[in-house]
C-alpha positions, -999 to +999 in steps of 0.1 A: +059+191+521+026+172+514-001+191+495-029+205+515-059+181+511-084+209+513-068+227+484-066+195+464-103+188+470-113+223+459-094+219+426-113+187+419-147+203+424-172+180+406-189+211+390-156+219+372-151+183+359-156+176+322-184+152+314-166+129+290-198+109+283-215+141+272-186+150+250-187+115+234-225+118+228-222+152+210-189+144+192-207+133+160-227+165+160-196+185+164-179+168+135-210+173+114-210+210+122-175+214+107-173+234+074-145+210+063-153+177+047-141+148+070-138+111+061-125+082+082-113+050+064-096+019+078-063+005+064-083-016+038-098+017+026-133+010+038-154+040+049-161+041+086-176+075+089-182+107+070-195+140+082-224+159+066-202+182+046-183+153+030-215+136+020-229+169+005-198+175-016-185+140-025-213+116-016-228+110-050-263+109-036-255+085-007-264+093+028-240+090+058-254+056+068-252+042+032-215+051+029-203+031+060-186-001+050-181+008+013-148+012-005-139+049-003-132+051-041-166+035-050-188+050-024-179+086-029-166+110-055-131+105-043-111+138-048-080+117-052-094+101-083-108+134-097-079+139-121-075+112-147-039+103-155-026+115-122+006+096-115+006+103-078-003+074-056-035+076-035-027+099-005-046+076+019-024+047+008+007+069+012-003+079+047-007+042+057+025+031+041+047+060+052+030+064+086+030+102+084+005+129+073+003+139+037-012+168+019-027+172-016-044+198-038-072+187-061-096+204-085-130+188-083-163+199-100-191+207-077-228+199-082-232+226-108-201+215-127-180+245-116-144+236-108-136+240-071-101+237-056-097+215-025-069+210-001-068+176+015-048+165+046-045+128+054-037+120+090-028+084+100-041+070+133-018+043+148-024+017+174+000+012+204+023-010+183+027+018+157+005+001+131-017+025+111-053+014+116-072+044+102-067+075+081-087+107+087-091+128+056-099+165+060-108+184+028-111+222+028-125+243-001-097+268-009-112+281-041-116+317-027-082+316-012-067+305-045-085+334-062-071+358-036-036+345-040-039+347-078-052+383-075-024+392-052+001+379-077-018+398-104-017+430-083+020+426-077+026+422-115+005+453-121+026+472-096+057+461-113+043+471-147+034+505-132+069+511-121+082+499-155+057+522-173+068+552-152+104+544-161+097+539-198+077+571-199+106+590-183+131+575-208+108+584-237+102+620-225+139+628-224+145+622-262+111+637-270+122+669-253+153+670-275+132+664-306+108+692-297+137+716-290+153+706-323+120+712-342+116+746-326+152+756-336+146+745-372+114+765-373+132+797-360+160+791-386+135+788-414+116+819-403+149+839-404+158+826-438+124+834-451+127+871-443+136+891-474+139+859-495+116+851-525+087+828-519+098+792-518+072+764-518+097+740-503+102+763-472+064+764-467+063+726-469+092+723-445+072+746-420+042+723-423+063+692-417+080+707-387+047+718-373+033+683-377+064+668-361+061+691-331+024+684-327+030+646-327+060+648-304+040+668-279+011+642-283+035+614-274+047+634-244+011+638-232+005+601-235+035+592-215+025+618-188-009+601-186+007+567-183+028+580-154-004+592-137-019+557-139+014+541-128+015+561-096+009+541-064-025+546-047-020+581-031-026+583+006-031+621+004-063+636-010-061+665-035-085+685-055-092+663-086-104+676-120-127+647-131-131+662-166-094+661-172-091+625-157-120+613-180-104+630-211-070+614-202-085+579-200-104+583-233-072+595-249-054+563-237-082+541-250-085+559-283-065+533-303-085+504-289-118+522-296-107+530-332-097+493-336-132+481-325-150+508-344-163+526-312-172+563-314-163+582-282-184+612-270-172+635-243-201+654-228-182+671-200-196+700-179-172+729-181-185+742-148-178+709-130-160+717-097-130+697-086-136+671-059-116+664-028-103+629-034-074+605-039-066+611-076-052+577-084-083+560-069-107+581-090-086+577-121-088+539-115-126+541-112-129+560-145-105+535-162-124+504-149-158+517-160-144+529-194-127+496-201-160+477-192-179+498-217-153+493-244-152+455-238-190+454-239-189+466-276-165+442-294-183+449-327-184+487-323-208+512-310-209+545-291-193+552-257-204+584-239-188+599-209-209+626-193-202+648-163-226+672-145-227+694-114-258+684-095-257+712-070-259+706-033-222+699-034-223+668-055-211+658-090-223+630-113-204+609-139-221+587-164-205+560-185-229+548-213-223+521-239-245+507-267-236+470-260-259+442-250-266+455-216-266+436-183-286+403-179-313+407-153-300+377-133-266+394-130-277+427-115-274+415-079-240+399-086-220+423-107-205+439-075-194+406-060-157+399-060-146+374-086-179+374-105-174+379-142-192+370-174-160+372-194-143+341-208-115+325-186-084+346-188-102+377-199-110+392-165-106+386-127-141+398-117-127+423-093-129+455-113-165+465-103-160+453-067-129+475-063-146+504-081-176+502-057-152+502-027-133+532-039-165+552-046-179+543-012-147+553+006-151+587-010-186+590+003-202+584-031-226+560-047-225+539-078-253+520-096-259+504-130-289+503-152-299+491-186-309+516-213-341+514-232-325+515-266-299+488-257-266+490-237-259+499-201-250+529-180-230+532-149-235+563-128-211+576-101-222+603-077-195+620-055-195+648-030-173+678-039-160+681-003-161+645+009-139+623+030-111+623+005-112+585+003-100+580+039 
C-alpha cells in the first residue's frame, strides 16, 4: 500500500527541518567551546585548524590563524614530542599508516611548569578510496582522573593493610595472653614460696621483673587493640564515642614517632567531656589525620597539644596545636581542596584535610585552621553531642 501523501508531507514540515547552513556557520564556535584540545592535520602533518583550547595549552604563543599551514611539530608544543627519548612513533603518523585510530598518554608541563597528564586520541579521516587525508587529534586533560585513580589504588592498599593489621593484632594478642597468664602464675608461685621463708633479695628482684613483664605485655596488647580499632572499616552505624579516649589512643600510637622527632605531647582533656553520637572510625580518622599533620609540621621537634572542652549548648570542641612554621597565608583558602599539598612528592596525597572536613561536616560539625601568635598552627573541630551520627 502506498504511503499517505498527507502524512508524508506533515513529517517533512519545514519548521522541523535542520538548517545545515546554520550548523556549518556555528560549527567552528561549537568546536571552540569544547573543553578538549582539538587539532586537525593533513597527511603531510600540516596544521589545518586548531580550537581555542588547543592553542591555549599547546600553542606556544601563536594564535589560531597563525598556526594554519605550519608543521604541527614546529607550530605547537606537540604533546607527542614532550617526552625526549620516547621510542614510540608519532601517533599521527601511525594513524595515517595504519588507517585506524590510536591512543596515547603523555605528561606535558602547563604554562606554570606543573606536569599535567593528557590522553590523546588520533582519528584518521579517509576519502572515498580509503586513503587517509586528515587526522583529528583530541587531547583531554586527565590529571584529576589520574589522581583519583591513584588515590583509589592507595585506598585499596590501605584497606588491605587494615585487614592485615587486624589479623596481625589478633595473632599477637593470642601469645600475649599466654605470656600474661604465665607471668601471673609465676607471681602467685613466688608469693606462696615467700610465706614463712626468710627474706631473699632474689625473690624481690624476680617480683619486680615479673611485674615489668606483665606491664609491658599488657601495653603491647593495648597497642594491638588500638590498631584493630583503626583497621576497622568505616562503620555505618553511629555509637556514643568517647573523644578523650580516641585522642589518647592516637597519641599513644604516635608516641614513638614523636619521641624520634623530639616532640613533647600534652593531653589537656576535659574529664567532663560528654560522649558524642557519631561513627567512631570516622572521628578516629579525623583525630589521626590532624595529629599526623601536626607531627609532620615539626620535623625538628616542638610541642603538640591536644585539648578537649565541653562548650555547653550540646557541643564539644577539640583543638590540635603545634609549634611548627604555621600555614602560609596564600594557602589558607586551598588547604581544604582535594589533592592540594605542600609536602614533597611521595610524602602526601593532599586528601587528608579534604576528607577530614567532609567527615566533620557529615557529623554536623565545623572545622577551621588558624595560625598562632607565637608560631605554629591550630586546627579546631566543633561537634554536636547529639548530631546526625555522620549519616
